[in-house]
DOKOLMAR-875592 format. One record per residue (C-alpha): residue in one letter; x, y, z; residue number from 1. Coordinates in steps of 0.1 Angstrom, whole numbers, padded with zeros to 4 digits, always signed. Example, Ala and Ser with C-alpha at 12.3 -4.5 7.8 and 13.67 -1.06 7.14 Angstrom:
+------+-------+-------+-------+------+
: resn :  east : north :    up : resi :
+------+-------+-------+-------+------+
:    a : +0123 : -0045 : +0078 :    1 :
:    s : +0137 : -0011 : +0071 :    2 :
+------+-------+-------+-------+------+
//
This chain:
+------+-------+-------+-------+------+
: resn :  east : north :    up : resi :
+------+-------+-------+-------+------+
:    m : +1869 : +1208 : +0604 :    1 :
:    g : +1847 : +1181 : +0596 :    2 :
:    l : +1822 : +1199 : +0580 :    3 :
:    d : +1820 : +1206 : +0539 :    4 :
:    s : +1799 : +1229 : +0516 :    5 :
:    a : +1773 : +1196 : +0517 :    6 :
:    e : +1765 : +1208 : +0554 :    7 :
:    l : +1756 : +1243 : +0541 :    8 :
:    d : +1715 : +1248 : +0540 :    9 :
:    s : +1709 : +1252 : +0501 :   10 :
:    s : +1683 : +1285 : +0516 :   11 :
:    a : +1714 : +1301 : +0535 :   12 :
:    s : +1705 : +1338 : +0531 :   13 :
:    e : +1721 : +1358 : +0503 :   14 :
:    s : +1733 : +1385 : +0523 :   15 :
:    a : +1759 : +1356 : +0535 :   16 :
:    k : +1767 : +1356 : +0496 :   17 :
:    n : +1782 : +1392 : +0493 :   18 :
:    n : +1816 : +1402 : +0501 :   19 :
:    g : +1812 : +1405 : +0540 :   20 :
:    f : +1785 : +1386 : +0561 :   21 :
:    s : +1753 : +1404 : +0577 :   22 :
:    a : +1726 : +1390 : +0590 :   23 :
:    k : +1690 : +1399 : +0579 :   24 :
:    k : +1671 : +1421 : +0603 :   25 :
:    s : +1630 : +1424 : +0602 :   26 :
:    d : +1616 : +1457 : +0613 :   27 :
:    e : +1605 : +1443 : +0645 :   28 :
:    y : +1640 : +1432 : +0655 :   29 :
:    k : +1654 : +1466 : +0645 :   30 :
:    k : +1631 : +1482 : +0666 :   31 :
:    a : +1633 : +1464 : +0696 :   32 :
:    v : +1672 : +1466 : +0696 :   33 :
:    e : +1670 : +1503 : +0689 :   34 :
:    a : +1650 : +1505 : +0723 :   35 :
:    a : +1672 : +1485 : +0738 :   36 :
:    s : +1702 : +1508 : +0727 :   37 :
:    d : +1676 : +1544 : +0739 :   38 :
:    f : +1670 : +1526 : +0774 :   39 :
:    g : +1712 : +1519 : +0781 :   40 :
:    n : +1714 : +1556 : +0766 :   41 :
:    h : +1692 : +1572 : +0785 :   42 :
:    r : +1671 : +1554 : +0811 :   43 :
:    i : +1642 : +1567 : +0800 :   44 :
:    l : +1617 : +1538 : +0805 :   45 :
:    e : +1583 : +1552 : +0791 :   46 :
:    e : +1596 : +1555 : +0756 :   47 :
:    v : +1606 : +1519 : +0753 :   48 :
:    q : +1583 : +1501 : +0774 :   49 :
:    s : +1565 : +1489 : +0745 :   50 :
:    q : +1592 : +1471 : +0734 :   51 :
:    i : +1598 : +1450 : +0763 :   52 :
:    h : +1578 : +1417 : +0753 :   53 :
:    s : +1592 : +1420 : +0719 :   54 :
:    a : +1632 : +1421 : +0736 :   55 :
:    r : +1620 : +1392 : +0758 :   56 :
:    l : +1609 : +1368 : +0725 :   57 :
:    y : +1641 : +1379 : +0711 :   58 :
:    v : +1657 : +1370 : +0740 :   59 :
:    n : +1642 : +1334 : +0746 :   60 :
:    g : +1648 : +1328 : +0706 :   61 :
:    f : +1688 : +1334 : +0712 :   62 :
:    r : +1685 : +1314 : +0744 :   63 :
:    e : +1671 : +1282 : +0724 :   64 :
:    l : +1697 : +1287 : +0701 :   65 :
:    d : +1723 : +1256 : +0701 :   66 :
:    v : +1750 : +1269 : +0676 :   67 :
:    y : +1777 : +1288 : +0696 :   68 :
:    g : +1792 : +1259 : +0711 :   69 :
:    p : +1796 : +1236 : +0681 :   70 :
:    t : +1808 : +1269 : +0660 :   71 :
:    k : +1832 : +1270 : +0687 :   72 :
:    i : +1848 : +1236 : +0682 :   73 :
:    e : +1851 : +1240 : +0641 :   74 :
:    l : +1870 : +1274 : +0642 :   75 :
:    e : +1892 : +1260 : +0679 :   76 :
:    q : +1909 : +1230 : +0657 :   77 :
:    d : +1946 : +1229 : +0648 :   78 :
:    r : +1957 : +1265 : +0633 :   79 :
:    a : +1992 : +1266 : +0630 :   80 :
:    e : +1994 : +1272 : +0589 :   81 :
:    l : +1971 : +1303 : +0593 :   82 :
:    s : +1983 : +1340 : +0595 :   83 :
:    i : +1994 : +1355 : +0631 :   84 :
:    d : +1962 : +1381 : +0623 :   85 :
:    n : +1938 : +1353 : +0611 :   86 :
:    r : +1944 : +1332 : +0648 :   87 :
:    v : +1938 : +1366 : +0662 :   88 :
:    c : +1902 : +1369 : +0641 :   89 :
:    i : +1893 : +1334 : +0653 :   90 :
:    k : +1900 : +1344 : +0689 :   91 :
:    k : +1879 : +1372 : +0684 :   92 :
:    v : +1850 : +1351 : +0671 :   93 :
:    v : +1854 : +1328 : +0698 :   94 :
:    s : +1851 : +1356 : +0722 :   95 :
:    a : +1818 : +1366 : +0710 :   96 :
:    l : +1809 : +1331 : +0711 :   97 :
:    d : +1817 : +1325 : +0747 :   98 :
:    s : +1797 : +1358 : +0753 :   99 :
:    l : +1766 : +1340 : +0739 :  100 :
:    s : +1770 : +1311 : +0756 :  101 :
:    d : +1773 : +1327 : +0785 :  102 :
:    l : +1741 : +1349 : +0780 :  103 :
:    r : +1719 : +1314 : +0777 :  104 :
:    y : +1723 : +1314 : +0816 :  105 :
:    s : +1711 : +1347 : +0821 :  106 :
:    p : +1673 : +1349 : +0834 :  107 :
:    v : +1645 : +1364 : +0809 :  108 :
:    p : +1635 : +1395 : +0829 :  109 :
:    s : +1595 : +1407 : +0821 :  110 :
:    n : +1606 : +1443 : +0827 :  111 :
:    f : +1629 : +1468 : +0818 :  112 :
:    r : +1661 : +1445 : +0828 :  113 :
:    i : +1659 : +1427 : +0799 :  114 :
:    f : +1668 : +1458 : +0773 :  115 :
:    p : +1710 : +1451 : +0783 :  116 :
:    i : +1705 : +1417 : +0778 :  117 :
:    l : +1690 : +1417 : +0743 :  118 :
:    r : +1720 : +1447 : +0736 :  119 :
:    q : +1744 : +1423 : +0747 :  120 :
:    y : +1729 : +1394 : +0721 :  121 :
:    d : +1732 : +1416 : +0696 :  122 :
:    r : +1763 : +1430 : +0702 :  123 :
:    a : +1781 : +1397 : +0705 :  124 :
:    a : +1763 : +1381 : +0675 :  125 :
:    m : +1770 : +1409 : +0649 :  126 :
:    s : +1807 : +1409 : +0666 :  127 :
:    a : +1809 : +1372 : +0656 :  128 :
:    i : +1797 : +1378 : +0619 :  129 :
:    e : +1818 : +1403 : +0615 :  130 :
:    y : +1850 : +1385 : +0624 :  131 :
:    l : +1836 : +1356 : +0602 :  132 :
:    s : +1833 : +1379 : +0570 :  133 :
:    s : +1873 : +1381 : +0575 :  134 :
:    l : +1875 : +1343 : +0577 :  135 :
:    r : +1860 : +1334 : +0548 :  136 :
:    r : +1881 : +1341 : +0526 :  137 :
:    i : +1905 : +1319 : +0539 :  138 :
:    n : +1889 : +1288 : +0523 :  139 :
:    e : +1859 : +1270 : +0515 :  140 :
:    e : +1853 : +1254 : +0551 :  141 :
:    f : +1853 : +1289 : +0569 :  142 :
:    e : +1828 : +1297 : +0543 :  143 :
:    v : +1802 : +1271 : +0553 :  144 :
:    v : +1808 : +1280 : +0592 :  145 :
:    g : +1799 : +1314 : +0585 :  146 :
:    q : +1772 : +1309 : +0565 :  147 :
:    n : +1758 : +1284 : +0584 :  148 :
:    f : +1761 : +1309 : +0619 :  149 :
:    v : +1749 : +1331 : +0598 :  150 :
:    k : +1717 : +1312 : +0589 :  151 :
:    a : +1714 : +1307 : +0624 :  152 :
:    m : +1714 : +1341 : +0637 :  153 :
:    e : +1688 : +1349 : +0606 :  154 :
:    s : +1663 : +1324 : +0624 :  155 :
:    i : +1659 : +1348 : +0650 :  156 :
:    t : +1669 : +1384 : +0639 :  157 :
:    s : +1650 : +1380 : +0606 :  158 :
:    g : +1616 : +1374 : +0623 :  159 :
:    n : +1589 : +1390 : +0649 :  160 :
:    g : +1604 : +1373 : +0677 :  161 :
:    i : +1582 : +1339 : +0676 :  162 :
:    h : +1612 : +1312 : +0670 :  163 :
:    i : +1596 : +1282 : +0648 :  164 :
:    v : +1617 : +1253 : +0647 :  165 :
:    n : +1614 : +1221 : +0630 :  166 :
:    w : +1628 : +1186 : +0643 :  167 :
:    k : +1631 : +1172 : +0610 :  168 :
:    k : +1657 : +1201 : +0595 :  169 :
:    p : +1677 : +1213 : +0625 :  170 :
:    l : +1699 : +1238 : +0616 :  171 :
:    s : +1734 : +1233 : +0608 :  172 :
:    q : +1763 : +1234 : +0628 :  173 :
:    s : +1743 : +1229 : +0659 :  174 :
:    a : +1747 : +1193 : +0673 :  175 :
:    t : +1773 : +1187 : +0701 :  176 :
:    f : +1793 : +1151 : +0710 :  177 :
:    y : +1792 : +1136 : +0743 :  178 :
:    k : +1819 : +1113 : +0742 :  179 :
:    k : +1808 : +1097 : +0776 :  180 :
:    v : +1779 : +1088 : +0762 :  181 :
:    n : +1782 : +1081 : +0730 :  182 :
:    l : +1754 : +1107 : +0720 :  183 :
:    e : +1752 : +1136 : +0697 :  184 :
:    i : +1727 : +1161 : +0708 :  185 :
:    s : +1711 : +1192 : +0689 :  186 :
:    r : +1687 : +1210 : +0712 :  187 :
:    l : +1663 : +1231 : +0692 :  188 :
:    c : +1641 : +1248 : +0718 :  189 :
:    a : +1649 : +1250 : +0756 :  190 :
:    g : +1636 : +1275 : +0786 :  191 :
:    d : +1641 : +1272 : +0820 :  192 :
:    f : +1617 : +1242 : +0826 :  193 :
:    v : +1612 : +1226 : +0792 :  194 :
:    g : +1635 : +1216 : +0767 :  195 :
:    v : +1632 : +1195 : +0734 :  196 :
:    y : +1662 : +1178 : +0718 :  197 :
:    i : +1673 : +1152 : +0693 :  198 :
:    v : +1695 : +1125 : +0704 :  199 :
:    k : +1713 : +1101 : +0679 :  200 :
:    v : +1736 : +1072 : +0697 :  201 :
:    k : +1768 : +1073 : +0677 :  202 :
:    g : +1791 : +1041 : +0664 :  203 :
:    k : +1774 : +1009 : +0666 :  204 :
:    g : +1742 : +1023 : +0679 :  205 :
:    r : +1741 : +1019 : +0718 :  206 :
:    a : +1747 : +1044 : +0744 :  207 :
:    p : +1766 : +1033 : +0774 :  208 :
:    h : +1748 : +1033 : +0812 :  209 :
:    h : +1743 : +1063 : +0823 :  210 :
:    s : +1715 : +1081 : +0845 :  211 :
:    h : +1693 : +1114 : +0854 :  212 :
:    d : +1688 : +1132 : +0882 :  213 :
:    f : +1657 : +1147 : +0890 :  214 :
:    l : +1644 : +1150 : +0856 :  215 :
:    d : +1608 : +1138 : +0837 :  216 :
:    e : +1617 : +1130 : +0802 :  217 :
:    h : +1596 : +1121 : +0772 :  218 :
:    h : +1614 : +1100 : +0748 :  219 :
:    l : +1595 : +1103 : +0714 :  220 :
:    f : +1612 : +1074 : +0688 :  221 :
:    p : +1605 : +1081 : +0653 :  222 :
:    e : +1618 : +1043 : +0652 :  223 :
:    p : +1615 : +1009 : +0669 :  224 :
:    i : +1644 : +1003 : +0697 :  225 :
:    n : +1654 : +0981 : +0720 :  226 :
:    g : +1668 : +0989 : +0758 :  227 :
:    l : +1662 : +0987 : +0793 :  228 :
:    h : +1651 : +1015 : +0815 :  229 :
:    q : +1662 : +1013 : +0852 :  230 :
:    l : +1647 : +1026 : +0883 :  231 :
:    g : +1671 : +1024 : +0915 :  232 :
:    e : +1675 : +0988 : +0916 :  233 :
:    k : +1647 : +0978 : +0889 :  234 :
:    a : +1649 : +0974 : +0859 :  235 :
:    a : +1623 : +0966 : +0829 :  236 :
:    p : +1629 : +0958 : +0791 :  237 :
:    m : +1614 : +0978 : +0763 :  238 :
:    h : +1612 : +0963 : +0729 :  239 :
:    s : +1599 : +0980 : +0696 :  240 :
:    v : +1585 : +1007 : +0717 :  241 :
:    r : +1579 : +1039 : +0696 :  242 :
:    h : +1570 : +1062 : +0723 :  243 :
:    c : +1582 : +1060 : +0759 :  244 :
:    l : +1571 : +1087 : +0788 :  245 :
:    h : +1589 : +1089 : +0818 :  246 :
:    k : +1579 : +1106 : +0849 :  247 :
:    e : +1599 : +1093 : +0872 :  248 :
:    r : +1630 : +1106 : +0894 :  249 :
:    n : +1663 : +1090 : +0897 :  250 :
:    y : +1663 : +1067 : +0871 :  251 :
:    s : +1686 : +1051 : +0848 :  252 :
:    c : +1687 : +1044 : +0809 :  253 :
:    l : +1707 : +1012 : +0794 :  254 :
+------+-------+-------+-------+------+
//
């Protein structure tokens, strides 16, 4: 599966070590989800209006997480040796992960329309955790996948809605490899107009030529690099650059 127990964050939640996985939920998160549920059931805005701001914060937090795709990839490997029931369980987890991924493309309304979006996030996340609990008994690899996923969910559900990220220690199981450009990318946070990513060049340490359209980029390099940046028909070398700021559009990278 490409994961081993060493990849599991040492601070993995105690809740994930019990008989079944469960994500810790702060009182603030519970109140926001309860407000979403109440609004969905009764459509009385006055009783839940004070929770709109919190609901928006939690939805933005779920949107920023980049664990849905990588977790799906780990689960969708060849499972011919598993029982039919276990393969069905994997499909249910994948279905929940697809819902979480799709929700990332939903807008974040500033009014009561935020409630059904939060409700869908919560239901899909808890559904994925429930079925991952059934898979954890198969072997240690499924245990690691499940605990990493729970840890990611708890980074949202156990807080007050303000999602804090650490670029030096991204969440386990959050990197996606893009073979076409030979890059492994972990998204730390992303909104409609701004995103922060960790990008690693795999293999021989060289990314093939690729281009960006209508995009402003800030490249922050922890180590000096050598390369060539191209804009249209013009190109300029970069040598031992620690920080490179792009404010141009339609440029290419070599």
